[in-house]
C-alpha positions in Angstrom: 23.1 12.4 -12.5 22.8 16.5 -13.6 19.5 17.7 -13.0 19.3 18.6 -16.8 15.7 17.5 -17.7 12.4 19.7 -16.7 9.6 17.6 -14.5 6.2 18.8 -16.7 2.9 17.2 -15.5 0.6 15.7 -17.7 3.0 16.0 -20.8 3.9 12.2 -21.6 3.9 9.1 -19.6 7.4 8.9 -18.7 7.7 12.4 -17.9 7.1 11.6 -13.9 8.8 8.2 -14.1 11.6 7.5 -11.5 14.9 7.1 -13.2 16.8 3.7 -12.2 19.1 6.3 -10.0 16.2 7.7 -8.1 14.7 4.3 -7.3 18.0 3.2 -6.2 17.3 6.2 -3.6 14.4 5.5 -2.4 15.2 1.9 -2.0 18.3 2.7 0.3 15.8 3.8 3.0 14.0 0.1 3.1 15.7 -2.5 5.4 16.5 -4.7 2.5 17.1 -2.2 -0.3 18.0 -4.7 -3.5 14.4 -6.5 -2.1 12.8 -3.6 -2.8 14.7 -3.0 -6.3 14.0 -6.3 -7.3 10.1 -6.0 -6.4 10.4 -3.2 -8.9 12.0 -4.8 -11.3 9.3 -7.8 -12.0 6.4 -5.1 -10.9 7.1 -2.0 -11.4 4.2 -0.5 -11.4 3.5 -1.1 -8.0 3.7 1.5 -4.8 5.7 0.2 -1.6 5.3 1.2 1.7 9.1 2.5 2.9 10.5 4.1 6.4 11.4 7.7 6.9 13.9 9.1 9.2 16.8 7.7 7.4 16.8 8.8 3.5 14.2 11.2 4.3 11.2 12.6 6.1 8.0 13.6 4.3 5.4 16.0 5.1 1.9 15.5 3.8 -0.3 18.4 2.9 -3.5 18.3 1.6 -3.5 18.4 -2.3 -4.9 21.8 -3.2 -2.2 23.1 -0.2 0.6 21.3 -1.2 -0.2 22.7 -4.9 0.1 26.0 -3.7 3.5 25.1 -1.8 5.1 23.3 -4.2 4.3 26.5 -6.5 5.8 28.4 -4.0 9.0 26.5 -3.9 9.7 26.5 -7.6 8.6 29.5 -8.3 10.1 32.1 -5.8 12.3 29.6 -3.7 15.3 27.1 -4.5 12.9 24.0 -6.2 11.7 20.9 -3.9 13.0 17.0 -3.4 10.9 14.5 -4.9 7.3 15.1 -4.6 4.4 12.6 -5.2 0.5 12.8 -4.7 -1.0 9.9 -3.5 -4.6 9.2 -2.4 -5.6 13.4 -2.5 -2.5 14.4 0.0 0.8 16.0 -1.2 4.0 14.6 -0.3 7.4 16.1 0.2 9.9 14.6 0.4 12.4 16.2 3.0 16.0 16.5 5.1 15.8 13.7 7.7 14.7 15.5 11.1 12.5 18.1 9.0 8.7 16.1 10.8 10.6 16.6 14.0 11.3 20.2 13.7 8.1 21.5 11.0 5.9 21.0 13.9 7.4 23.3 16.1 8.4 26.1 14.2 5.3 26.9 12.3 4.1 26.6 16.2 6.3 29.4 16.9 5.7 31.5 14.2 1.8 31.1 14.8 0.8 29.5 11.9 -0.1 25.9 13.1 -3.4 24.5 13.0 -3.9 24.6 16.5 -2.2 28.4 16.7 -2.1 30.8 19.7 -5.0 32.9 20.9 -4.7 35.8 19.0 -2.6 34.0 16.5 -2.8 32.9 13.0 -5.0 30.0 13.9 -6.0 28.0 10.8 -3.9 29.8 8.3 -1.8 26.5 7.1 -3.9 23.7 7.6 -2.4 20.3 9.4 0.7 19.4 8.0 1.2 15.4 8.8 5.2 15.0 9.3 6.1 11.6 9.0 10.2 10.9 10.7 11.9 8.4 12.5 9.7 5.5 13.5 6.7 5.9 10.7 6.5 4.7 7.1 4.8 6.0 3.9 3.7 4.5 0.7 5.3 5.9 -2.2 3.5 6.1 -5.5 5.5 3.6 -8.2 8.4 4.2 -10.0 7.0 3.9 -13.5 3.2 5.5 -14.5 0.5 4.2 -12.5 -3.1 3.8 -13.9 -4.4 7.2 -13.7 -7.0 5.7 -11.2 -4.8 4.9 -8.3 -4.2 7.9 -6.9 -0.7 7.8 -6.6 1.7 9.8 -9.2 5.1 11.5 -8.7 5.3 14.9 -9.5 8.8 15.8 -9.3 10.2 12.2 -9.6 12.9 11.3 -8.2 16.2 11.2 -10.5 19.6 10.8 -9.0 20.8 9.0 -6.0 22.0 11.9 -3.5 18.7 14.4 -4.4 18.8 17.8 -2.9 16.0 17.6 0.1 14.5 20.9 2.0 14.7 20.8 5.5 12.3 22.6 7.9 13.1 26.0 7.4 12.4 26.5 3.9 8.5 24.4 4.2 8.2 26.9 7.0 9.1 29.6 4.4 6.5 27.6 1.4 3.7 27.4 3.9 3.6 30.8 5.1 3.6 31.8 1.6 1.0 29.4 0.6 -1.1 30.2 3.7 -0.4 34.0 2.5 -1.8 33.7 -1.1 -4.9 30.9 -0.3 -6.4 34.1 1.2 -6.2 36.7 -1.8 -9.1 36.8 -4.0 -8.4 36.4 -7.4 -10.6 37.1 -10.5 -8.8 35.3 -13.1 -9.5 31.1 -12.9 -7.0 28.6 -11.3 -3.9 27.8 -14.3 -3.7 24.3 -15.8 -2.2 22.1 -12.6 -1.6 19.3 -15.3 0.1 21.9 -17.3 2.4 23.1 -14.8 6.5 22.4 -15.7 9.0 22.5 -13.0 12.4 23.0 -14.1 14.5 20.7 -12.4 17.9 22.3 -13.3 16.5 25.6 -11.3 17.1 23.3 -8.0 20.2 24.4 -5.5 
């Protein structure tokens, strides 16, 4: 499936829905993919818990900082893989192995929440990295109720989505941290109107 559609946030109730190809990719992470797909056929608005480490890892960031990372990825970088919002956190789907490598890269670059003495302690808020042995709750493939606190921002739309690795997410986190310290005299843009052009993804 070609990446020709735009993913617009809040423009219509269907633009952030997962395609059948995307649902198949998500389900491939489950121990019983057919069972997961069958469950979604019956309850398309139900979130599910999926294991990490095989089809994807997940980097969970605080909502505001995660949005800054996402904006950097799309404005200045290669785009992102699937991205969801769940209970006030941004879930960035990443290449398997990212969860193990990203924290050490942040530590090495002195951008981690712990940081080194004299380093940039706290510049990047704690990122929860979920890899092998972990599981995450992913939003429903179809539009969930607004009150659920779970939605897709960049929905999976192919069986083999491009996923950023630890180096790209490190770059996005550092860029987001630098942007966070700048003071702007302009009010923030309407985040629900943001459009991410999926055709730009590398």
